[in-house]
C-alpha positions in Angstrom: 21.9 -20.1 9.3 25.1 -18.8 11.1 25.2 -19.0 14.9 22.3 -16.7 16.0 25.0 -14.7 18.7 27.2 -13.6 15.4 24.1 -11.3 14.4 24.7 -8.3 15.2 25.8 -4.8 13.0 25.7 -6.4 9.5 24.2 -3.7 8.0 24.1 -0.2 10.6 20.7 0.9 11.0 20.7 4.8 9.7 18.7 6.1 13.3 17.0 8.5 11.5 14.7 10.8 14.1 11.2 9.7 13.1 10.2 13.6 13.6 11.4 15.6 10.4 10.9 18.9 11.6 8.4 20.7 14.6 6.5 23.8 14.4 6.0 25.2 17.7 4.7 22.2 20.4 3.5 20.3 17.3 6.2 17.3 16.0 5.7 16.4 12.0 6.6 12.9 11.2 8.5 11.7 8.5 5.4 8.9 8.3 2.6 11.9 7.9 5.2 13.1 4.8 5.1 10.5 3.4 1.9 9.8 3.4 1.5 13.6 1.9 3.6 13.2 -0.9 2.4 9.7 -1.6 -1.2 12.1 -2.4 0.4 14.2 -4.0 2.1 12.8 -6.9 0.1 10.3 -7.7 -2.5 13.0 -8.1 -0.2 14.7 -10.7 0.2 11.4 -12.3 -3.9 10.7 -12.6 -3.7 14.3 -14.2 -1.4 13.3 -16.5 -3.0 10.3 -17.5 -6.7 11.5 -17.8 -5.3 14.4 -19.6 -3.5 12.5 -22.4 -6.5 11.2 -24.6 -4.9 8.0 -26.6 -4.7 6.1 -23.4 -8.5 6.0 -23.9 -10.9 4.4 -26.0 -13.0 7.6 -25.7 -13.3 10.3 -23.5 -11.2 10.4 -19.9 -13.8 9.3 -17.4 -13.4 12.4 -15.3 -12.6 16.3 -15.4 -9.6 17.5 -14.2 -11.4 19.6 -11.6 -13.5 16.2 -10.5 -10.1 14.5 -9.6 -8.9 16.9 -7.8 -12.4 16.9 -5.7 -11.9 13.4 -5.7 -8.4 13.7 -3.9 -9.8 14.9 -0.6 -12.3 11.7 -0.6 -9.0 9.1 -1.3 -6.8 10.7 1.4 -9.9 10.2 3.4 -10.6 7.1 2.7 -7.4 5.9 3.1 -6.5 7.4 6.8 -9.5 6.6 8.2 -9.5 2.9 6.6 -6.2 2.5 7.0 -6.6 3.3 10.9 -10.1 1.1 11.6 -8.8 -2.0 9.2 -5.8 -1.9 11.3 -7.9 -2.2 14.6 -10.1 -4.9 13.4 -7.3 -6.9 11.8 -4.2 -6.6 14.2 -5.5 -4.4 17.7 -8.7 -4.9 18.7 -8.4 -6.8 21.6 -6.3 -4.1 22.8 -8.5 -1.0 21.6 -11.5 -2.9 23.2 -9.8 -2.5 26.4 -8.4 0.9 26.1 -10.7 2.5 23.7 -8.6 5.8 23.6 -6.2 3.7 21.6 -8.1 3.7 18.8 -7.0 7.3 18.1 -3.4 7.0 18.9 -2.0 6.4 15.5 1.4 5.8 16.7 0.4 2.5 18.1 0.2 0.1 15.3 -0.4 2.8 12.4 -2.4 1.8 9.8 -3.1 -1.5 7.4 -2.8 -1.2 3.7 -6.1 -3.8 3.6 -8.2 -1.6 5.8 -6.8 1.9 3.7 -7.8 -0.2 0.6 -11.1 -1.0 1.9 -11.6 2.8 2.7 -10.6 3.9 -0.8 -12.7 1.2 -2.9 -15.3 2.7 -0.6 -15.0 5.8 -1.5 -14.5 5.6 -4.9 -17.8 4.0 -5.2 -19.6 6.8 -3.9 -17.5 9.6 -5.7 -18.4 7.7 -8.3 -21.9 7.0 -8.4 -22.1 11.0 -7.1 -20.4 12.5 -9.7 -21.9 9.9 -12.7 -18.4 8.9 -13.4 -17.9 5.2 -15.0 -16.6 3.0 -12.0 -13.9 0.6 -13.2 -11.8 3.9 -15.0 -12.0 5.7 -11.6 -10.5 2.2 -10.0 -8.5 2.2 -12.9 -7.1 5.7 -12.6 -6.6 5.3 -8.9 -4.8 1.6 -9.1 -2.6 3.1 -11.9 -1.2 5.9 -8.9 -1.4 3.7 -5.3 2.1 2.1 -6.2 3.6 5.8 -5.6 1.7 5.7 -2.0 3.0 2.8 -1.4 6.7 3.1 -1.6 6.8 6.3 0.4 5.2 4.5 2.7 7.3 1.8 3.2 10.5 3.9 2.5 8.9 5.7 6.2 8.4 2.9 8.0 11.5 1.4 7.5 12.7 5.7 8.8 11.0 4.8 11.4 12.7 1.0 12.6 8.8 -0.5 12.7 7.8 -3.5 10.5 11.0 -5.5 10.1 11.6 -8.0 9.0 12.9 -11.5 10.4 16.3 -12.9 11.7 18.8 -13.2 8.9 22.5 -13.5 8.2 22.4 -11.7 4.5 25.3 -9.3 4.2 22.4 -6.1 3.7 21.0 -7.8 7.2 19.6 -4.5 9.4 19.7 -4.2 12.7 16.9 -2.4 14.4 16.7 -0.7 17.5 13.4 -1.9 18.3 14.1 -5.5 17.4 16.5 -6.7 19.3 20.1 -7.1 19.0 20.3 -9.6 16.2 19.4 -8.6 12.0 17.0 -9.2 10.6 15.6 -8.6 6.7 14.6 -5.1 6.1 11.5 -5.9 5.1 10.2 -2.1 4.7 12.2 -2.2 1.5 11.3 -5.2 0.2 7.7 -4.1 -0.3 9.0 -0.6 -1.1 10.6 -2.7 -4.4 7.9 -4.9 -5.5 5.4 -3.5 -3.6 6.4 0.4 -4.9 8.7 0.7 -8.1 8.0 -2.3 -9.6 4.2 -2.7 -9.6 4.4 1.1 -10.7 6.4 0.1 -14.0 4.5 -2.7 -14.5 1.0 -0.6 -15.0 2.7 1.9 -16.6 4.3 -0.4 -19.1 0.1 -2.2 -19.3 -0.9 1.7 -19.8 1.5 3.2 -21.7 2.6 0.4 -23.8 -0.5 -1.8 -24.3 -3.6 0.6 -24.0 -4.6 -1.0 -20.8 -6.9 1.5 -19.5 -9.0 1.2 -22.8 -10.2 -1.9 -21.1 -11.9 -0.6 -17.6 -11.1 -2.8 -15.1 -8.0 -4.7 -16.2 -5.5 -2.1 -14.7 -7.6 -2.5 -10.9 -7.1 -6.6 -12.1 -3.4 -6.0 -12.2 -2.6 -3.6 -9.4 -4.3 -5.9 -7.1 -2.7 -8.9 -8.1 0.3 -7.6 -8.2 0.5 -6.7 -4.4 -1.2 -9.9 -3.1 1.7 -11.0 -4.7 3.9 -9.0 -3.6 2.8 -8.9 -0.1 2.6 -12.8 -0.2 6.4 -12.8 -1.2 7.8 -10.5 1.2 5.5 -11.8 4.4 8.5 -15.0 4.3 10.4 -12.7 5.0 8.8 -10.1 7.2 8.1 -10.7 11.3 4.5 -11.2 11.7 2.7 -8.5 14.4 3.3 -9.7 17.7 0.2 -9.6 18.8 -0.5 -11.9 16.4 2.6 -14.1 15.3 2.0 -16.7 13.4 -1.4 -18.1 12.3 -0.7 -21.6 11.1 2.7 -23.7 11.0 4.8 -21.5 11.3 4.6 -19.5 7.9 1.1 -18.2 7.3 0.4 -14.8 9.0 -2.4 -12.3 8.7 -1.2 -10.1 5.7 -1.1 -13.5 3.8 -4.5 -14.3 4.9 -5.8 -10.9 3.4 -3.6 -10.9 0.2 -5.5 -14.0 -0.9 -9.2 -12.8 -1.7 -7.1 -9.8 -3.0 -5.7 -12.4 -5.6 -8.5 -14.1 -6.4 -10.6 -10.6 -7.3 -7.8 -9.6 -9.0 -7.8 -12.3 -11.4 -11.8 -11.6 -11.5 -11.1 -8.3 -12.7 -8.3 -9.2 -15.2 -11.0 -11.9 -16.8 -14.1 -9.7 -16.6 -12.1 -6.6 -18.5 -10.6 -9.4 -21.1 -14.3 -10.6 -21.6 -16.2 -6.8 -21.9 -13.1 -5.5 -24.2 -14.1 -9.0 -26.3 -17.7 -8.4 -26.1 -17.2 -4.9 -27.6 -14.7 -5.2 -30.1 
C-alpha cells in the first residue's frame, strides 16, 4: 500500500444529505425511504411470482390477498428483528448502560442477521396461521430480499456509514465521518453482491430452471449466496468500532454470524433436492 498519508480524496464522497426532505418537524431519511422502496418492489415481484402458474409444480402456495397481508408481518419482522439483532450482536453494553439507546435507530441502525431472524419468525407464524407450505413461503421471500438489500446498502453509502478499510484503489472514497483517509466503498460492494448478483442468480434459478418447483431450493440458494457475499465483503469492510476484530486481525462479527447461515443454506439445498427426488 502507498504511504497512508497520501490517501486523500481519491474519489470524492458525494456528501448527500441523509435527510431526503422534511414535513414540518418530521425529517424523512433516505434510509427509511430505502426500506419502503425495497419492501414495495419486493412485494410487486412476489406478486409476479405467485401469479405465474408455470413456476410452480401445482397451484401457487398463497393467494394475492394473503401476500398483501404478509407484507405487514414482514415489515414488522424486518424492523424489530433488525434493531434487536443489532443491539444483541453489536451494541449490548451501550444499551445496557443507556436503555433509551435501544430506540435510537440513528445509533448503530439495524442488523441484517437480526432482520433475517425476525422475518423468519414472522414467516413461520404467518404460514402456520394461514396453512401455507412454509418452505414455499420461505422461497417467495428469499427471491425478493436482494431487492431490499440493494437499496439498504445504497442508503448506507448515502449516510456515509459502515465504510470499508483503508485503501489506495482508484475508486476508494474519503468518508467525512471516517477520518481523512480513503477507504473501500464496501457498501457498494455489498449492494452489488448481495443485491444485483444474488437477485440475478435467484431469478435465473427460478425463471430458467424452475427452482420454485422444489420447495426450499431458492431459500437455500439465497442463504448460501448471502453468507458468501457477506463473508467476502467483510475482508474489505471496517469492523464495528465497539467490537473490532474477534480473532487474528481478520475475523469479524459479520463473518461469524454468516458461517451458520452458510451451513443452513447448504442443508436447505440438499433437503430440497432430496425431497424432489423422492417425490419424482
